[in-house]
C-alpha positions as CSV (number, residue, x, y, z in Angstrom):
1,M,74.1,126.2,85.4
2,S,76.0,124.6,88.2
3,I,79.1,125.9,90.0
4,E,81.7,123.5,91.6
5,Y,84.1,124.8,94.2
6,K,87.3,122.8,94.7
7,R,90.9,123.2,95.8
8,I,93.3,123.0,92.7
9,S,96.4,120.9,92.6
10,K,99.3,121.6,90.4
11,E,98.2,118.7,88.0
12,G,94.7,120.2,87.6
13,A,95.8,123.8,87.3
14,V,95.1,123.9,83.6
15,I,91.6,125.1,84.6
16,I,92.9,128.5,85.8
17,P,94.7,131.3,83.9
18,E,98.3,130.5,82.8
19,E,99.6,133.8,84.1
20,Y,98.1,133.1,87.5
21,R,99.6,129.6,87.6
22,A,103.0,130.8,86.7
23,R,103.0,133.2,89.7
24,V,102.0,130.9,92.4
25,F,102.9,127.3,91.8
26,G,106.1,126.2,93.4
27,Q,105.4,128.4,96.4
28,K,103.5,127.7,99.6
29,Y,100.0,128.6,98.4
30,W,96.6,127.0,98.4
31,I,94.6,127.7,95.3
32,F,90.8,127.3,95.1
33,A,88.6,127.8,92.0
34,A,84.9,128.1,91.2
35,I,84.2,126.1,88.0
36,D,81.2,126.2,85.7
37,T,80.4,122.5,85.2
38,E,78.6,123.1,81.9
39,D,81.6,124.3,80.0
40,H,84.4,123.4,82.5
41,S,85.7,126.9,82.7
42,W,86.7,128.9,85.7
43,C,84.5,131.7,87.2
44,G,86.8,132.8,90.0
45,H,89.9,131.8,92.0
46,L,91.1,132.4,95.5
47,L,94.7,132.2,97.0
48,L,95.6,131.4,100.6
49,S,98.9,130.7,102.4
50,V,99.9,129.8,105.9
51,A,100.8,133.1,107.8
52,E,104.4,132.6,109.0
53,G,105.1,132.7,112.7
54,V,101.3,132.9,113.7
55,Q,99.8,129.6,114.9
56,G,96.6,128.7,113.2
57,M,96.6,131.8,111.0
58,I,95.9,131.6,107.2
59,Q,96.4,134.6,105.0
60,L,94.0,135.4,102.1
61,H,96.0,136.9,99.3
62,E,93.7,137.2,96.3
63,L,90.0,136.6,95.5
64,Y,88.9,137.3,91.9
65,V,85.6,136.6,90.1
66,K,85.2,137.3,86.4
67,P,83.3,140.6,85.9
68,E,80.5,138.9,84.0
69,R,79.9,136.5,86.8
70,R,79.8,138.9,89.7
71,E,76.6,139.6,91.7
72,E,76.0,135.9,91.7
73,G,77.5,135.2,95.1
74,I,80.3,133.2,93.7
75,G,83.0,135.0,95.6
76,S,81.3,134.4,98.9
77,E,80.6,130.8,98.2
78,L,84.2,130.3,97.1
79,L,85.5,131.9,100.3
80,E,83.2,129.7,102.4
81,Y,84.4,126.6,100.8
82,A,88.0,127.6,101.4
83,V,87.2,128.5,105.0
84,R,85.8,125.1,105.6
85,T,88.8,123.4,104.1
86,V,91.4,125.3,106.1
87,H,89.4,125.0,109.3
88,Q,89.5,121.2,108.8
89,A,93.2,121.4,108.4
90,G,93.6,123.2,111.8
91,A,93.3,126.9,111.0
92,N,91.4,129.1,113.4
93,R,91.8,132.6,111.8
94,I,92.0,134.2,108.4
95,Y,94.0,137.4,107.9
96,Y,93.6,139.7,104.9
97,K,95.4,142.9,104.0
98,E,94.1,145.0,101.1
99,I,96.3,147.7,99.6
100,T,94.6,149.9,97.1
101,E,95.6,153.0,95.1
102,T,92.4,154.9,95.9
103,E,90.6,155.4,99.2
104,G,87.3,154.7,97.4
105,A,88.4,151.3,96.4
106,M,89.4,150.5,99.9
107,W,85.9,151.1,101.2
108,E,84.4,149.2,98.2
109,N,86.4,146.1,99.4
110,A,85.4,146.8,103.0
111,F,81.8,146.1,102.1
112,F,82.6,142.6,100.9
113,C,84.9,141.9,104.0
114,E,82.2,143.0,106.5
115,R,79.5,141.0,104.7
116,N,81.6,137.9,104.8
117,G,82.5,138.0,108.6
118,F,85.8,139.9,108.6
119,S,86.5,142.6,111.3
120,M,88.8,145.5,110.5
121,V,91.8,145.6,112.8
122,V,94.0,148.3,111.2
123,A,93.5,151.1,108.7
124,N,96.6,152.9,107.4
125,A,96.9,155.7,104.8
126,D,99.7,157.3,102.8
127,I,101.9,154.3,102.3
128,D,104.5,155.0,99.6
129,C,104.2,152.9,96.4
130,F,107.1,152.1,94.1
131,D,106.9,150.6,90.7
132,L,109.7,148.0,90.7
133,N,109.8,147.9,86.9
134,S,111.3,151.4,87.0
135,F,114.4,150.3,88.9
136,D,117.8,149.6,87.3
137,Q,118.9,146.2,88.4
138,D,122.5,146.8,87.2
139,M,122.6,149.9,89.4
140,I,121.4,147.9,92.4
141,D,123.9,145.1,91.7
142,R,126.8,147.7,91.5
143,K,125.8,149.3,94.8
144,I,125.5,146.0,96.6
145,S,128.9,144.9,95.3
146,L,130.7,147.9,96.8
147,Y,129.9,146.5,100.3
148,E,130.4,142.8,99.7
149,N,132.6,142.8,102.9
150,L,129.5,143.4,105.0
151,K,127.3,140.4,105.8
152,F,123.6,140.7,104.8
153,V,121.8,137.4,104.8
154,R,118.3,136.0,104.5
155,F,117.2,133.0,106.5
156,Q,115.4,129.9,105.4
157,D,114.0,128.8,108.8
158,E,112.4,130.9,111.6
159,K,114.0,128.5,114.0
160,D,117.5,129.3,112.8
161,P,119.7,129.6,115.9
162,L,120.8,133.2,115.1
163,L,117.1,134.3,114.8
164,V,116.2,132.5,118.1
165,K,119.2,134.1,119.9
166,W,118.3,137.5,118.5
167,D,114.7,137.2,119.7
168,K,115.8,136.2,123.2
169,K,118.4,139.0,123.4
170,N,116.0,141.8,122.4
171,N,113.4,140.6,124.8
172,G,110.7,142.8,123.3
173,R,113.0,145.8,122.4
174,M,112.6,145.0,118.7
175,P,109.7,143.3,117.0
176,S,110.1,139.5,116.5
177,I,109.6,137.7,113.2
178,S,106.6,136.0,114.7
179,A,105.0,139.3,115.7
180,L,105.6,140.9,112.3
181,G,104.7,137.8,110.2
182,A,107.6,138.7,108.0
183,D,108.4,136.7,104.8
184,L,111.9,135.2,105.3
185,K,112.4,135.0,101.5
186,L,112.1,138.8,101.2
187,S,113.4,140.1,104.6
188,R,117.1,140.7,105.1
189,F,119.4,140.7,108.2
190,Y,122.8,142.4,108.9
191,I,125.2,140.3,110.9
192,E,128.3,141.5,112.9
193,D,130.3,139.1,115.2
194,E,127.9,136.2,114.4
195,E,124.9,138.1,115.8
196,I,122.0,139.9,114.1
197,K,122.4,143.7,114.5
198,A,119.8,145.0,112.0
199,A,116.9,143.8,110.0
200,I,114.3,145.0,107.4
201,F,111.0,143.2,107.5
202,V,109.1,142.5,104.3
203,K,105.9,140.8,103.8
204,R,104.3,139.5,100.5
205,E,100.6,140.7,100.6
206,R,99.8,139.3,97.2
207,T,101.8,137.3,94.6
208,F,102.8,140.6,93.0
209,Q,103.0,143.0,96.0
210,A,105.5,143.3,98.7
211,V,105.4,145.6,101.8
212,V,108.3,146.9,103.9
213,T,106.7,146.8,107.4
214,G,109.7,148.1,109.4
215,I,113.5,148.5,109.8
216,C,115.2,147.6,113.1
217,I,118.8,148.5,114.0
218,D,120.7,147.8,117.3
219,E,122.1,151.3,117.3
220,N,124.1,150.9,120.5
221,H,126.0,147.8,119.3
222,T,126.6,148.3,115.6
223,E,130.1,149.0,114.5
224,V,129.3,150.2,111.0
225,N,127.6,153.5,110.4
226,K,123.9,152.9,110.9
227,T,122.8,155.2,108.1
228,L,124.8,153.0,105.7
229,I,123.3,149.8,107.2
230,R,119.8,151.2,106.9
231,S,120.4,152.2,103.2
232,L,121.7,148.8,102.3
233,L,118.9,147.0,104.0
234,V,116.4,149.0,101.8
235,L,118.5,148.1,98.8
236,Y,118.5,144.4,99.6
237,A,114.7,144.6,100.2
238,I,114.2,146.1,96.8
239,D,116.5,143.6,95.2
240,G,114.7,140.7,96.8
241,A,111.3,142.0,95.8
242,I,112.4,142.4,92.1
243,R,113.9,138.9,92.1
244,S,110.8,137.4,93.5
245,K,108.8,138.8,90.5
246,C,106.9,141.4,92.6
247,R,105.8,144.3,90.5
248,K,105.1,146.8,93.3
249,L,106.8,147.6,96.7
250,Y,104.9,149.4,99.4
251,I,106.8,151.0,102.3
252,M,105.4,152.0,105.7
253,Y,107.7,154.2,107.7
254,D,108.3,154.2,111.5
255,E,110.3,157.4,111.4
256,E,111.4,160.2,109.1
257,T,114.9,158.9,108.7
258,E,113.6,155.8,107.0
259,K,111.7,157.9,104.5
260,K,114.8,159.9,103.7
261,T,116.8,156.7,103.3
262,V,114.3,155.3,100.8
263,S,114.1,158.6,98.9
264,S,117.9,158.7,98.5
265,L,117.9,155.3,96.9
266,A,114.6,155.0,95.1
267,G,113.7,158.7,94.5
268,E,110.2,160.0,95.0
269,P,107.5,157.3,95.2
270,D,105.3,156.6,92.2
271,G,102.2,157.2,94.3
272,S,100.6,156.6,97.7
273,A,98.3,153.9,98.8
274,Y,95.8,152.9,101.4
275,A,95.7,149.7,103.4
276,T,93.2,147.9,105.6
277,E,93.9,144.8,107.7
278,W,91.0,142.3,108.4
279,V,90.7,139.2,110.5
280,R,88.0,136.5,110.6
281,E,87.7,133.6,113.1
282,V,86.9,130.3,111.5
């Protein structure tokens, strides 16, 4: 029995599960697979992407090996193959954030990470988890339409002049896009007088998971009620995650007012989760 490790192109993607292909192709991901050469079937797959705003950083999103092929070292070998590939492309670090529904599962994953050269950099607990399938899209659309006069936008490019100006103006008072590694497709920004006045930062940790990592408001220079702005930012984040086909949204709070805002829009969370963040030099 022989295992071949390779990077999968869109043309060769027939080898991996259809549901997996549908979620990732057309987006900025690198897909790797472990293939049994005897029957040309996949044993495992791995998903990477370039971490936005962090030079030389690659993010590991998913690593899966079929249950019947585990304990053969396939996951570790597949990871090492991917590491060599991205290192040759100029990457120097791999970042991985695992969100699990139980604390026990978190530590099971920790064993694999430590064995494969990752170091834990952050451990968070009690992150609120929301099932996006339970949200009423029509209700979200109606609420958003009530405030169409307010300008909420998403940016395509981190070097957009408004983002660059905002970064310089804040001079460290608010987190930058680069520092947070936010996904511009999911994050939203509130504009007044052609300047960014508030933002909600959202990251995609896996193809089906999104995480709200923070809300920032320039409270001294915002004409509109900041509670309304905060609520609408959360609403736009939920809307963006749903439209991006995410199934779950995790929210980490910086302050109690953010938790109250989310509760007023989304109700009580469907559960809590645990998260760990890992980094490996390559």
